[in-house]
PAZA-784102 format. One record per residue (C-alpha): z, x, y; residue in one letter. Coordinates in steps of 0.05 Angstrom, whole numbers, padded with zeros to 5 digits, always signed. Each point is the difference from the previous one (the first is absolute). Layout:
ZXYA ...
% end
This chain:
-00001-00002+00001M -00013+00031+00067I +00051-00006+00049K -00029-00013+00070A +00027+00006+00074G -00019-00030+00061I +00016+00032+00071I -00009-00053+00055G -00003-00054-00047A +00017-00053+00050S -00067-00001+00029G -00071-00037-00015Y -00023+00054-00042T +00060+00017-00031G +00022-00078-00019S -00074-00003-00026E +00016+00064-00049L +00062-00029-00028L -00042-00061-00012R -00039+00040-00060W +00052+00056-00018L +00050-00055-00006G -00048-00038-00058Q -00029+00062-00025H +00008+00006-00069P +00019+00081+00004Q +00033-00007+00055V +00079-00002+00018K +00004-00005+00070V +00061+00055+00014E +00008+00001+00079F -00015-00036+00059L +00022+00040+00067S +00004-00022+00064S +00027+00033+00059R +00027-00067+00034T +00008-00052-00056L +00043+00044-00052G +00045-00045-00049G -00030-00063+00019K -00031-00033-00057K -00076-00010+00004L +00000-00072-00011A +00038-00019+00065D -00047+00048+00035V -00063-00029-00019H -00002-00074-00023P -00058+00024-00050Q +00042+00026-00044W +00056-00051-00010A +00009-00014-00076G -00046+00052-00026W +00026+00072+00034A +00070+00029-00022P -00007+00057+00043W +00039+00023+00071S -00020+00058+00038Y +00033+00064+00003E +00009+00052+00054P -00048+00051+00012Q +00017+00053-00050D -00059+00045-00018L +00033+00050-00052A +00027-00071-00040A -00062-00019+00004M -00025+00058-00020A +00038+00001-00062R +00003-00068-00024R -00078-00012+00009C -00058+00019-00033D -00043-00023+00060V +00011-00010+00068V -00039-00044+00046F -00006-00003+00073A -00010-00047+00049A +00021+00024+00065V -00034+00012+00063P -00051+00053+00019N +00031+00073+00006G +00073-00022-00033A -00033+00019-00073S -00018+00071+00008M +00079+00016+00013E +00024-00043-00058L -00061+00025-00049A +00041+00071-00022R +00052-00023-00025T -00030-00042-00055F -00057+00047-00012V +00043+00070-00006E +00046-00056-00058A -00070-00008-00043D +00002-00076+00024C -00063-00025+00015Y -00009-00017+00069Y -00048-00062+00019I -00004-00006+00072D -00018-00063+00038L -00018+00030+00078S -00054+00043+00020A +00041+00068-00006D -00039+00028-00065F -00063-00039+00010R -00046+00054+00048L -00009+00063-00041R -00021+00048+00064D +00078-00011+00039I -00037+00019+00071K -00045-00067-00002V +00077-00037-00024Y +00034+00038+00062E -00062-00028+00048Q +00002-00068-00032W +00066-00013+00004Y +00028+00044+00056K +00051+00034-00036Q +00014+00061-00045A -00007+00000-00070H +00069+00033-00018T -00017+00004-00082A -00076+00029-00002P +00028+00035-00062D +00010-00066-00037L -00063-00028+00030N -00049+00048-00035A +00027-00018-00062K +00000-00076+00013A -00057-00036-00039A -00035-00066+00038Y +00023-00067-00042G -00067-00032-00009L -00001-00009-00075P -00071-00022+00004E -00025+00060+00027L +00052+00061-00008F +00037-00022-00065R +00001+00067-00030E +00031+00030+00066E +00052-00050-00007I +00012+00015-00073K +00021+00073+00024K +00034-00008+00058A +00076-00009+00009K -00012-00033+00081L -00049-00056+00015I -00018-00020+00065G -00028-00077-00014K -00058-00009+00046P -00003-00052+00057G -00010-00067-00018C -00069+00002+00056F -00025+00066-00041P +00013-00033-00067T -00041-00056+00028G -00060+00039+00030A -00003+00063-00055L -00005-00048-00060L -00052-00035+00029A -00044+00066+00015L +00022+00043-00058A -00056-00010-00041P -00052+00008+00061L +00033+00070+00021A +00013+00023-00077A -00081-00019-00007H -00014+00030+00067K -00031-00052+00014L +00003-00009+00081I +00005+00025+00062D +00073+00021+00007M -00010+00000+00073S -00010-00053+00010Q +00052-00048-00027I +00034-00062+00039I +00059-00032-00033I +00027-00075+00026N +00070-00023-00034A +00038-00050+00007M +00068-00007-00013T +00059-00045-00004G +00061+00009+00035V +00049+00024-00045S -00043+00070-00001G +00045+00017+00078A +00077-00001-00053G +00049-00033+00007A +00032+00029+00070T -00027-00059+00058P -00049+00020+00051K -00032-00042+00054P -00065-00004-00019N +00022-00032-00069F +00042-00044+00028H -00023-00064-00023F -00018-00035+00061P -00042+00061+00009H -00037+00002-00066C +00001-00059-00018T -00071-00052+00004E -00031+00074+00023N -00034+00064-00026V -00007+00066+00047Q -00018+00065-00013A +00039+00057+00012Y -00011+00084-00002A -00060-00022+00007T -00022+00083+00008V +00057+00043-00033G +00034-00029-00057H +00052+00047-00036R -00039-00026-00071H -00072+00032+00032T +00013+00074-00038P +00034-00034-00053E -00067-00040-00021I -00047+00062+00030E +00041+00045-00049Q -00004-00038-00063G -00076-00009+00019L -00002+00071+00000Q +00023+00016-00059L -00030-00057-00035L -00075+00035+00029S +00015+00073+00000G -00028-00007+00074S +00040+00029+00068G -00038-00053+00042A +00037-00054-00007V +00003-00049+00065Q +00018-00076-00005V +00008-00048+00051T +00071-00038-00020F +00007-00076+00037I +00074-00026-00027P +00007-00072+00024H +00059-00045-00012L +00003-00070-00021V +00050-00056-00015P +00021+00009-00071M +00055+00032-00030S -00040+00046-00059R -00067+00030-00013G -00056+00041+00032I -00069-00022+00005L -00049+00060+00006T -00069-00001+00008T -00046+00071+00008V -00063+00012+00028V -00038+00063-00015C -00076+00029-00011R -00024+00016-00073P -00033+00065-00001L -00069-00047-00031A -00028-00065+00011D -00008-00029-00068D +00075-00031-00021W +00001-00059-00010T +00065-00043-00008T -00003-00010-00071A -00007+00082-00013A +00052+00006+00046L +00052-00035-00036I -00022+00022-00063D +00017+00063+00032L +00071-00014+00011F +00015-00029-00058R -00012+00057-00035Q +00041+00044+00048Y +00062-00040-00007Y -00014-00020-00076A +00075+00012-00030G +00030-00015+00057E +00047-00051-00010P +00016-00014+00077F -00074-00003+00031V -00034-00061-00019V -00074+00007+00023V -00023-00073+00019L -00066-00027-00006G -00054-00014+00041E +00028-00075+00000D +00069+00020+00032R +00025+00035+00063L +00079+00032+00001P +00049-00042+00025Q +00071+00022+00020T +00027-00067-00029K -00028+00016-00070A +00037+00068-00005V +00064-00027+00034A +00064+00021-00043G -00035+00052-00044S -00023+00070-00014N -00069-00018-00003F -00062+00021+00047C -00057-00042+00001H -00069+00033+00027V -00071-00010+00010T -00054+00030+00023V -00068-00032+00040R -00067+00030+00022Y -00035-00027+00058D -00065+00016+00008R -00021-00016+00065R +00033+00056+00029V +00020+00045-00058G +00070-00001-00005R +00055-00010-00047I +00046-00045+00003I +00058-00003-00043V +00065-00041+00001Q +00075+00017-00028S +00061-00052-00005A +00072+00022-00014L +00078-00016+00009D +00022+00050+00048N +00061+00004-00028L -00014+00001-00075V -00064+00047-00009K +00001+00013+00077G +00065+00036-00019S +00060-00015-00043S -00046-00029-00063G -00032+00053+00010Q +00048+00054+00004A +00033-00036-00070V -00060+00013-00026Q -00001+00079+00013S +00076-00003-00034M -00038-00031-00069N -00058+00065+00001A +00066+00037+00017L +00042-00012-00057F -00064-00011-00051G +00007-00076-00005L -00059-00036+00010P -00015-00019+00076E -00005-00069-00017T +00071+00003-00026E +00044-00058+00046G -00051-00004+00051L -00053-00052-00034M +00002-00064+00040V -00042-00044+00025P -00012-00023+00080G +00032-00061+00033L -00058-00039+00010L +00020-00051+00037P 
% end
C-alpha cells in the first residue's frame, strides 16, 4: 500500500487530489498538511467530505511527512515548492509538485516569466515533466515530478502528433483556450468575484501568459526544433471547471484531409487510455470530461485556407492537475496508469 501525503490539502487542487487518492485501491492517505487548519477535521472545513472522509489536517511538519509517506504531493503556490522539495528528495520520498516550480528546464526562463529567483536549480535539473502520455519514461526514472500546467496539458496533447511528426510550421501556432474559474485557485480575486465573471467572457494575459514558455518547451522537446513560437490567448468563461483549447497551425504540406489527420491522431494515441480522439461527427466539450481524467481531442483540415485546426477538452482540476498527478504516481510505482482514475465525465 502506497502511503501518500498532501501539502496544501485545503485548496481546490489539494481537495481534488484527496478525491482521487482517497478512493485509490493501492493508496493510504497518511498525512494532510495545512499551515492554518492543523487539528481540524477535513469534513468540518469542507462540506463535500461529510460522511466520506475520516481524515484530519495536521500541522505542516516536513520531516514527519518524509518519514511517514512514500509519496508527497505539493499543492502550493508558485515559489513555495522549491523550498519544500529538498526534504523529501533527500529522504528518498517521491515528490510530485503541482506548482510551476519544476516545470521549466531552463532556470533563466523560469525567473524571467515568474519574476522570482529559483532557489533549487540542482533539484530542477533532476525533475521530470509530468505529462505521462508524452514523457512517460522520464517520469518512471524520477524522484521529483513537475506536473504540467492545465493550459499546457490541453495544448500539448492537441499538438503532440503534429509536432512529433514535424508536420507543421512551428513558428506559426495560435492557441486560444477557455477556462473555468476554478483555474485561478481558491483564494478570492476581484476578477473572479461572482458578479464580475457570471454572464461574462473575457480574455486575460493576452500577451505574456506564464504558460507560454512551458508550451513552447514541450513542443521543442517533441519536435526537436528550437524555432518554436506560439501565440497563446486564454479566456475566462463563467463555469467552474474545464478547459477548451482551439489551436490553429499551418501544415508544411497541402495534401491533408480531415480523415487522414484523425487517423494520424488515433495512431499516435493508440494505447493511451485517457486521450480519446473523436471522429468527424463530434467536437470536444468540457461537460463531457468534467470530473474525469480524460482529454478529448479532434482535428480538422480547412482546405480553403490551408490550416489545421485542433481542439481538446479536459477538466483543469483533474487531467489538467490532480488526476494527472495521480496518473504520474501510478507510473512511478509500476501500477497501471488507470488505477483509481477510470471514471467517466459528468454529463449533464
